[in-house]
N, C-alpha and C positions, 0 to 999 in steps of 0.2 A: 384509683383516683380518676382515671379517664371516664369510667362508668358513671361516677358521681357527676362529673362535668356534663356528660350527655344528659343525665336526668335534669340537672339544673337548667340546661339549655332549653329543655322542653317546657319548663314551668311557665315562662312568659306566654308561650303559645296556648297552654292549657288554661291560663288565667284569662286570656282574651275572650270576651263575650261581646258579640256585635249587638249594639243597641240601635233601635230605630229612633232617629231624632224627629220628634213630633212638632217642634217649633222652637223659636228663640225664647230664652228665659229673660224676663224683665225684672229689674230690681230698682227700688226707690230707697236711696240712702238718706234717711232723715238725720239732719246734722245742723250744727250751729257754729258760727265763727268763734264763739266763746268756749267751745267744748274742748277739753284737753285730750280726751281719748279719740276724738274724731279723726285727726290726721292719720293715725295708724290704720283705721278702718278704710279711709279713702285710698291709702296706698295699696292695701290688699285688693280692694275691688278693681283698681286700675291695673294692677299687675295681672289679675285673672283675665280682665278684658283684653289687655294688650297681648297676652300669650296666644290668643286665638284658639285655645283648646276647647272652648265651648261656644255655642251660638248664644250670645249673651249681650244685652244692652243694660245700661243703668243710668240713672240721673241722680244728681246731688241736689236734694231739696233743702236749701239753706234757709231754715225757717225764720231766723232773726233778720234776714235781708229781703224776704219775699213773702208777701201776704198770702199768695196762693199756696206756697209751700207750707206755711203755718196752718192753713186750712186743711191741707192734706194730712198733717200731723194729727189734727183733731179727728179726721175720718178714721184714723188708725188708733185713736184713744192712746196716744203715745205715752209710754212709761218714762222714757228718758233718752237722751242723746248719748252716743249714736245708736240708732236702730235701723236695720236693713230689712225691708219687706220684699220678699221674692214672689213674683207672679201674683201680686195683689194680696199677699198675706198667706199664701199656701205654706210658705216657710218663713220664719222670722228669726233673725240673729240679733240678739240684744247685746249691746256693748262691744268692747274690744275683746275679740276672741282670735283663736288661731286660724290661719288661712284655710286649713282643712275643713273647718266648720262651714265656711262660706262655700267651698267647693262641694261639700256634701249637700248643702241646700240647693245648689244648682242642679246636681245630679238627681236629687229627689224630684225637682220640678220637671226635669227632662223625662222622667219615667212615668209621670202621671198622665191620665187620659185627658184629652181636650176635645172641645166641640170642633166640628169640621168647618173651620173658618179660614178663608184665603184672603190675605191682606197684601196690598201693594201700595207703595208710597214713593213720591218724587217731589222734589222742590226745585224751584228756579229763582235765581237771584234777579230782582228787578231794579236794584239800585236804590239809593236814598232810603236805606234802612228797611226795605220792603222785600218780602219773599212771597212767591206763589206756592201754595201747598196743594198737591193733588193726591187724593187717597181713594182707593177702591176696596170695598169689603164685599166678599161673596160667601154666602152660606151654601156650602157644597153638601150639607147633610140632608137628611130626609124629613127633619122636623123644623118647625118654626124656631127662630133664634131671637132672643132679646138680650141686649147688653148695652154697654156704654163705650163709645169711641172717644179716646183722648189722643190728641197729637201734642206732645211736649216739645216746646222750642227751647233748645239748650245751647250753651256755648262750650265747645270742647275744652277750651281754656277759659275758665270762668273769670268774671270781673271781681268775684268775691274770693277772699283768701281765708284759709283755715287758721287755727290758733297758732300755728307755727309760721304764718306769713306766706304760705305757698298757695297758689291759685287752685281752687277745686277743679276737677274734671267734670265735664258735662253738667255744668251748673244750670239749673232750671230757671227760665225767665218767665214763661207764660204758656197758656194753652192756645194753639191755633184753632183747635176744635175740641169741644167738651160737651158731648150731647148723647142722649140715649138713641139707640138704633133698634129696629125691629125688621127682621128679614124672613120671608117665607122660604121654604125649601128651594134651593137652586136659584134664589134671587140675589141680584148684585146691586149695590148702591155705589155711586161715585159722587165725590164732593170736591169742589175747588174753592179755596179761600185765599185771600190776600192778607197776610199778616204784616202789619205796619209797626215796626219797632219804635219808630218816631212817635207815634200816637201813644205808645205805652211808656215813653220816657227813656227808651233804650237806643243808644247809638251802636249799631252792629256793623260787622264787616263780613264780606262774602267768604273769606277764608276761615272764619271762626263762628260758624252758625250751623246748626244741625236740627233735624226734626226726628222724633221717635214716635211712631204711631202704635197705639196699644188698644186692643179690644178686650174689655172686661166683661165677664158673664154677669147677667143681672141677678142670678140666683145667689143668695147670701149664705155664708157658712161662718159659724162662730170660731174665731181664733183669738189668741192672746198676744199682746205686745210685750209681755214678760213671760215667754214660754216656760222657763224653768219652774216658775212658781204659779203658772196658770193665772196670772194677774193681769188686770186691765183688759177685759174682753172687748172685741170689736167685730163688726160684720165684714167678713172678707168677701171680695168678689174676684174670683180667680181669672187669670189671663188666659185667653184662648188664641191670641195671635199677636205678634209683635214684629215691627220692621223699622229700620232706620234709614235715613238718607241725608246726604249733603247736597249743596247746590251743584248742578251740572257744570262742567267746565265751560268757561266763557270763551267761545270761539271768536277768532278775528272777524271783522265785518265782511260782508259779501258785496262785491262791486259788479255793476253791469254797464256796458255801453248801450245807450238808447239811440244814439246817432253817431255815425262815424263815416269817413270817406270810403270809397271803394279801394281795393288793393292797388289799383293803378288809376290815377286821375289825370285828366288832360287840362286841368285848370290850376291856377295858383292860389286859390282861396279854399280853405278847408275848415270844417266845424266839427266839434265833438260835444256830445251831451252824455251825461251818465247819471247813475242812481246807485245809492249805497244803503244797506240796511244792517242793523245789528240787533241782537236779542235784548240788549240791556241799555240802550241809549242811542243818542244821535251819533252821526259819523261826520268827521271833518276830512277834507280832501286837499291834496297837493298834486301838482302835475308838472310835466316838463316834456317838451318836444325835442327828443334826441336827434341830433343832426342839424338843429337850428338854435336850441338853447343849451346852456351849460349849467344852469342852476334851477333848483326847484322853486315853484311858486309857494308862497306862504300858505300854511294851513287855514282853510276857510270852509264855509258851507256852500261855496259856489259850485254849481253843477254843469258848467258849460265852458268852452274855450273856443275862440275863433282866431284863425291865422290868415293873413292876407299877403299876396305877392311873394309866395314861396318860390325860390329857385328850383329848377329841375334837380331831382336827386332822391335818395332813399331816406325815409324818416321812420322813427318809432315814437309813438305817443305813449308816455308812461303815466299811469294814474295810481295814486296811493289813497287808501282810506284808513283812518285811525279811529278806534273806538274810545270810550271814556276811560279805559284803563291803559291806553297806550299801545294796544295791539294793532299791527299794521298789515294790510293786505295790498298787494300790488298786481295790477293787470296792465296789459300793453296791447297796442295795435300797430302793425307795420304797414306802410303804404309807400307808393312811389309817385312822385310828381313828375309827369312826363308830358310836356306840351309839344313834342315833336310831331311832324306829319305822319300819317299811317303809311304802311306799305304791305305788300302781299308777302306772307311768310312762305306759303307753299300752295301749289295747285295741282289738280289732276284733270285731264292728262298733262304730262309735262310738256314743255315747249319742244316742238318739232318731233313729238312722239309719232311713231308709225304703227300701222295695223291695230288701231284703236277700234274695239267693237262698236257697231252701230247702235247698240243698246246702252252705251255707256252713260254715266252721269258726270257732270262737270262740277268739281268741288274747288272752292277758293277760300283760303283761310287768311285773314287779315291780322296785322300785328296788334290792333287795338279794337275796342268796341266801336262799331260803326253805326252811322246814321242809315237805317235800312232804306228809307225812301231815296236818299241820294245814290246809294249803291244800285238799287234796282233800276232806277231811272238811267244810270250811267252805263248799263250793260249793253254791249253791241256785239252780235254774232254774225259773221259773214262766211258763206252764203246765209241768208236769212232763214231761220227755222222758228217753229213754235215751241214753247217750253213753259214749264211752271217753276216756281222758286220755293225753296224750303230753307229756313234759317236754323242752324244749330248754334245754341248760345247766341251771342251777339257779335261774334267775329268770324263766323264761318257760314258760307252760303252754298247750297246745293242746287244746281240747275238740272232739271229733268227734261231733256228734249223729247218731243213726241215721236220724232222719226229723223234719223240721220241717214244720209245716202252712203252707199258703198264707195270706196276709193275716192273720197272727196277731201280736200284740204279745207279745214275750218279755222277761222281766226276769232278769238275772243278778246274784246277790248273793254277795259274799265276806265270811264272818264268821270271827272268831277265828284268822285266819292269822298265823303267826309267822315271824320270821327264824330262821335256823339258830342264831343267837346268843341267841335267846329273846325279843327285843322283839316286841310284838304290834301288828298293824295295825288301824286303825279300820275299822269295817264300811263296805263300798263297794258301790254298785249302779249298773248301767246297763241301758238298755232299747233294743230295736230291733224293727222291724216287717218281716215277710217280704213278699215280692212276690206278685203274682198269678201264676197258672200261665203258663208260657212255652210257646208253640207254634212258635217260630221255629227252623228247622233249623240246625245248625252248618255251618261251612265251613272249609276249609283256607286260612289267610291267608298262609303262607310255608312254605318247606322248605329244608333244607340237606342235602348240599352243593349250592350253586347251579350249579357247573360240572360236576356229575355225577361227580366223582372221589371215590370212597369212601375216607375216611382214618380209619376207626375207629368212626364212628357216623353215624346219620341222624336229623335232628331235624325233626319236623312240628309246626307251630304252628297251633292251632285258634282259631276266633273266640270260643269260650267254654269253660268247664270241661267236661270230657268224662267219660263213664262209663268207669272204668278197666278194666273187663272188656271186652276188645275182641272176643273170640270170632271171628266171621266178618268183623269190621270191617277186617282187613288181609290183603292177599295179596302174596306175593313170587314173582316168576317170572323165572328158574327157582327152584324152592323151595330154601331154605337154612335151616338151623337158626339161631335167633336168640333174643335176650332183649330185653325192653323194660322201661321204667319211665316214670313220669309226673313231670313237673316243673312249676314255675310255676303252682301251684294247679290242677293237672290240665289245663292248657291246652297243654302241650308233650309230645309223645310222642317218646321217645328209643329208637332201635332199634340194637342191636349184633349183627353177624353172629358166629356161633360157628364158622363155617367160612370160610376165606379162599381163594377160588379165583378166579383172573383171569377176567373176563367181564363181560357187560352184564346188568343186572338191572332189572326193572320193579317199582316199588313202587306198589300200588293201595290207596287208602283207599276202602272200599266204602260203599254206602248203609246197611249194617248198623251202622256206627260211630255211637254215640248220645251225646248230651250228658246232663247230669245230670237233665234233665227227661224223658228217654226219646225225644227227637226225633232221628230219623235223618238222615243226609246226604241232600240232594236227589238227588245223582247221584254216581257214582264219580269219584274224582280220582286221576290217575296221573302219575308222573314216573319218569325213568330215572337210575340210578347205574351206574358202572363201576368195576371193580377192574383195575388195570394194573400190570405190573412197573415198578419204578422205573428211571430212566435219567438220565444226565447230559445236560443240555440246553444248557449254556453254560459256558465258562471265559474269564476275562478275559485270560489268556495263551494264545496260539494254539499248537497243536501245531507244533513245528519252529521256533518264533520264536527270533530271534537277538538278541544285545546286550541281554539282560534285565538289569536293575539288580541289584546285589548284595543290596540290601535291598528285596526285592519282596514284595507281598502277592498270593497266588494265591486267586481266588474260584472255587469249583466249585459250580455251581447244579444241584441235583437237581430232578427233576420233581415230587416231593413230599417230605414230611418223612421223614427217615431215622433209623434207630437209630444214634445218634452213636457209641456205643462200638463197634458192629460195624464202622462205616466206618473209624474210626481204627485199629482192630485189623488190618484187612485192607488198610491203605495202606502203601506202602513208597516211600522216596525214595533213589535211588542216583545218585551217591555220597552217603554220609551227610553231613548238615549239621544245624545247629541250626535248630529251627523250633518255633513255637507254633501250636496249633489253637484256633480259636474258631468259634462257630456263630451265625448270624442266620437263624432259621427253617429253611428248607430249603437254606440256603447255607453251605457250609463255607469258612471263611476261614483260610488258612495264611500266617503271617508267616515268611518265609524269611530265613536268614542264609547267603549263598552266597559262593563263592570266584571269583576271576577265571578266565576262560578255560576253564570246564568245561561239559560237557553233562550235564544232570540229567534223570533219568527218574522220573516219578511214576506209580505204578500203584495201582489199586484193584481187587481181585479181585472176581469175581462172587459171592463168599461174603458180601459186605457186604449187609445187608438193611435194609428200611425199617421203619417202626413197626408194620406189619402182619406182618412176618416174611418178606416176599417179597424174593428176591435181585435184585441188579442184572441187568438184561436182558442186558448184555454186560460183559466185562472192560473197564476203562478204562485207557488209557495216554496219557501226555502227555510230550513231551520238549522241552527248550529249552536254549539256550546263553547263558552270561553274557558280559558285556563282557570283552574282553581287556585285560590290564594293559599300559599304554604306558610309564609311567615309574614307577620305584621308586628309593628311596634305596639306596646301596650297602650290602649286608649283609656283615657281617664273619664270617659262619659258614663261608665258604669262600674261600680265596685263589685268584685266577686262576692257571692253569697257566702254566709258562714258555713253552710253545709258543704259547699264546694271546697273551701279551704280545709275543712276537717277531713274530707275524703283524700285530698292531696297529701296531707300530713301522714295519714294512715298508710297511704301507698308508699311514701318514702321510708317509713319505719320498717315495713315489710321487706322492701328491697335491701335495706341496710342489714337486716338480720340474715338474709340469705347470703349476702356477700361475706359475712363473717364465717 
């Protein structure tokens, strides 16, 4: 008995035959509200559609309610209702029949050859009974293609009811497009139309409208609308492509502030202006100033708000936008009204600081945005020195003295300085004393890159601030053009090569490099850097690996950081699959969605470059195979052939005889 069970278990696997889906099947259900047999056929078609077992669309052509549907019945030389024409008449099911007959018609259409036509469709709800239809048709074959493009506008829940009083599904209203097309090999056509239901006498809703685009071949073939009796011949034009679409989801409106106060303001009057947009209509607005108001303003089209004489405090302006279906978006802006006088938050050197270097800069940070002219005019330094001024943002000033004297007490005073909003600061002073003369030579404390691999810059850290004019203080061998700048209070020298050539370079800081006091290095300091072509040093999936999981993550480790856009542009995966690319430093992470039993090839050409612009040293290629599918449920897209069934029956009879 167990042996029989094992054999029976294998039968579904042996019966399974993988079939290539060559396109969606399209059916036209020719029907009438007075037809007694039509409701049963409508139920069968909708049951098949709702099951999702087949790539399948259909329309209910209610001929006694729609003139265009009646004309379509004439095209098919209709014998009687109900009749369902699959793929333009490739298969015809007349009258009320078993569900199996309709499924067999779909399977037959799935197996037939089609022209190489690629079809895409989208629709957008415009409101007021209007939709925008966008369709693209591409001939991917090698020969010229002639056909007809029809875009059916249907209601998933029809306004018309069958003979039993139930609404039809996908009831046909009108054609958005009905025209002949002609495409050369590899040619694509795009078309956009506005379909206005109001002009056609239809009041429609966004939630109950759909478009189905169908491309019919111009070549005609004789078929019969009463196939059992070869009665009522008509010229069939078979379907080569079919696609359906519903209106895209209506997103809430988008809001922008076009004018708003600064985060901190020194005045009591503020203004807001804004703008809102929505895909399908106008936007209404409501707003409230939290911290000042407790209720929202009424909905209106007003796009500005002004507030006067606000007390000092924290506020949040809330803005809402509402579209024509009631969806709401909210944005906000926080700000502080502060009309207090400014003050100094911090400064360097600190008050009464000792041993301040004579090359120091003086930094002063204010509590608010300052009126620059009043600050610069109000600076007084004693003993008097020459200096220049640099502003960082609008509340921090840097004073660069030309020369300070050793062992001298300096006093910095700020008088009559004002905020940009006009409030005046109290007079403020601080003092510091400079150090005695420094005779200690500087030294190199660290350098980057530590591993010698040049990746865009070289950083040399010194023990103290240095003279920024390096002159003979730096040598590069072999020589290469470069730029440099100083950071970290002139203690870090940053060097960038202007020419990127692979090779080894020696960087030497010579004894001519001086600190701010004029002290030179005790001796030369040298280190090496190298520029190399990038290469792939590791992958977590090995070349030729088998039984790779369908949901795998491939990590490709590069020798150093790459130009990510360049790598992704020059990467190919064959056969095509869905994947996402992410990066973690110099590691490219590819999340793959693979199919059973396939061999995949991943290639990165030598045109991919690193962040320096250097190409990969070699082309990269990796191949691997996925797990084979062992068990699958029976698919109904294809019926096993009679010969296969006969072989299986014979096989079972032989096994049974042996077991006896």
